[in-house]
N, C-alpha and C positions, 0 to 999 in steps of 0.2 A: 890538713889535719890527717894525722896518721890513724891507722886502725886502732892502735892502743889508746890514743887520745880520745877517739870517738867512744870506745867502750867505757873509759873512765868518766867521761861527761855523761853518758847514759846512766851509769851507776849513781853518780852524784845527783842527777835529776830525780832518779827513782827514790833514793834515800831522802832527799829534800822533800819530795811529795809525801812520803809516808810520815816523816816528822811533822810537816806542816798540817796534814790532816789530823794527826793525833793531837797536836797543840790546839787546833781550832775546835775540835770536839771537846777538849778539856776546858778551854777558856770560854767558849761560846756554847754552853749546853743548850739544847733545844730539841724540838721534835721536827721530824721531816714534814715539809709542807706538801699536802696533797690537794688535788683539785676538789672543790666542794661539790657535793651532789646538789641538785636543784631542790629548793624548798618545796614542801608539800603545798598543794593548792589550798588557799584559804577559801573556805566556803561562805564565810560571812564576815563582814567588817561593820562595826557599829560606831557611830559618832553622831553628835548633834548637828554638825555642819561639815560639809566638804567644800573646799574652795579651789577653784582653778585659777592659778596665777601664772604670769609670765616670768621671765628670768629676772626682771627687776622687782618682782613681788607685787605688781599691780594686779588686782583681781579682775577677772573676765567673766566668771560664772560662779554661782554658789548653789549647792543643793542643801537645803536647810529647812528647819521648822520655823514658820512665821510666828509673829507675836500672838496670833489667834490660835496657834496650835496646829495649823494646817501645813502639810509638806508642800514645798515649792522649789522649782528650779528657776533661778533668776540669771539673766544674761545682762552684763553691764556694758555701757559704751566706754569710750576713752576717758571720759570725765568721771567715771565711777558711778553713774546713775543707772538704775535698773531700767532697761528699755523693753525687755520681753520677760514675761513671767508665766510659767506653766505651773498651775497649782491645783490642789484640791481645796475647795471652799465650801464649808457646810456639807461635806460629803459628796459634792459634785465637782467634776473637772471644769477648769476655766483656763483661758489663754488670754493674756492681756498684752497690748502694745502700748507703750508709754512714750511721751515726748521727751525732749532734752531736759525738761525740768522734773522728770519723773512722774508726771501726771498721766493717768490712764486716758487714752484717746480712743481705743477700740477694745472691745471685750467680746469674746466668743465663749459661751458657757452653756451649761445645762442649769436651768433655773432651780435653785434650791427649795423654793416654796411650792413646788408642784410634786405630786406623788411620783411621777416617772421622770422628772427633770426635763421639761420642755426645752428645746434648743432656743437660744437667744443670741442675737448679734446686736451689740450696742456701739454706736458711734457718738462721740462726745466732742464738742468744740473746745477751744482753748480756755473759755471762761466757765466751763462746766455748767452752762445754762442750756444751750441748744443740744438736744439729744435726739437720736433716731434709734428706734428699737424695731428690729425685724425678728419675729418669733412665730412659733406655732403653738397655738393654744387649743386644747380639746381636739387636736388633729386638724385644725384649720389655720391657714396662714393669716398673719396680721402685721400691720406696720403702724407704729405710733410715732408722732412727732411731738417733742416737748420744747417749750420755750419758757420765757419768764412767766411764772405763775403756774407751771406744771404742764399737763397734757393739753395740746392744742389741736391735734388732728389724729383721728383714728380711721384706718382704712383696712378692711379685711373681710373675711367671711364669717358670718355668724349663723349657725345652723344651716350651712350650705348656701346662704344668700349673701350677695355682696353688700357691704355696709360702709358708709362714709359718714363720719361725724366730725363737725368742726366745733371747737370750744373757744368762746371769747372770754373776756374777763368776767362777764356777768351773764352770758347766754350760751346756749347750745343749739346747734342746727344739725339735723340729720337728713340725709338724702332720702327722698320718698322711695 
């Protein structure tokens, strides 16, 4: 390529670029694209329910208001059953562990029927008959065992003294 051919090619490219940019601006009007500034931090988000789902849409957790009107965080297993529930119940916090059928098997809570919310740990069998309650009442520890027919054994401190009470279907025995 000679020097003259080089300059002609350069002029043709320049003129083609000017004509091309003019045509594109005329045929494709628009505004220049600029990088977006980050959105302002949102201080509050309101909803009745928040769900945590995986890529397939299967739910793993929910932050929601339960039927009774209490807030709860529920964690689900692979079958979609709630297995752990952290909630406020009757104004007191509670933590539930549930089996694969969704039935509560263990409960750690502050008792709603006491002025200061005494701590309670409930263990429940699969038939919801046998229960164990470990709690603190009036500042003294106690353990209660339930079976068919209700309370069967009470062991704890009452006014600083150890107490053992056994309940039968028609009788009651207390340790001297």
